[in-house]
C-alpha positions, 0 to 999 in steps of 0.5 A: 021176382023176390031176390033170394039174397046172399047165401048163408055162411056155413055154420062152424058148428058140427052138423047133426045127422037127422036120425032118430035116437035109439031107445036107451035102457036103464042101469043094469047091475054087474050081475046082468052080464057075468057070463061075459068077460072084461076086455084086456088092455092093449098098452105098452110104455111110451105109446103115442096115444091111448084110445080110452073108450067108455066100456065094452059093448056086448058084441065086443065082449063076446068077441073079445076084441075092441070095438068089434060091433060091425056098426062101430065106426072106430076102426074106419075112423082110425084108418081114414084119420091116418092113425092106422094109415096102411089099412083098416084094421079088423077088431082082432088086430087090436092087440097089434096096435102097440107094436105096429102103430105105437097106439094103445086102448083101454076103457074107463069101465071094464065091464060090458053092457048093452049101452052106456045107460046101463052103467052108474055114474059112480062106476064112471067116476071111480074109473078115473083114478084107475085110468090115471094109474094106468097112464102114469105107469105107461106114460103115453104122449096123449090120450083120446077119449072116445066118448064125451061121457069119459071126459065128463067123468074125468072133468068132474073128478079133477074139478069137483063139478060138471062141465058148464055150458060153453066150457067144452069143445071137441078135440084137444083140451088146451092146458089139460095134462091127464095123469099128472099128479098135482104134487108134481108141480107145474113144470117138468124136469128133463126126461120127466113125464108131465102127463098126457095131452087130451083129445076128445071125440064122440062115441064111435058106437053105432047107437050114436047118430048125433054128428055127421060122418063129415064132422067125425072124419074132420075131427079125427083127421086133426088127431090123425095128423098129430099122431103121424107128426109124432111118428115122424119125430121119433 
């Protein structure tokens, strides 16, 4: 019988789940969902990490709390990663994130839509300056962009171009300090805030099925380990 040979080495690239991608809609103007209110931020000064989503989905907007769609994985991954180690929070407890866990949440675009395709590129780019102002005000240690779309908008505003092939990997974006003003210079004085570290994860929306559950858990665990380390240091 023919030898099967040695087993192939496991790939270091994320495993993509074999699921059909949902059909997306096109741009929807703000007037489409005027009956739904924007979501309030959950922010305080000097948090460990602020989670920055793309924008509220329709279920989230109706309920009035972050990542409220039952198919969204955000709260499960927050718990399994150790960001909320003692329990899996219900969306209604998003307001307690700063008080209980020194974590916060906001979005790059405030208006709700059915999916990301209903937003314009201009809206996403305009949201970057708003985010930077918020981070300069509240001065967190780090931000986690929940969705590559958010990081792509930030990267384009900062660099004047899109991300090139081979320029991006999930997780920490080495050497990046979000919210740091260019005129601040390279260093930071004692007690001064020098911008926040940047971590990027895929969107946790149930509409996104491109990556395996294991890949998502492992990626979030890297962030959760860092969050717990910072808690111990405080």
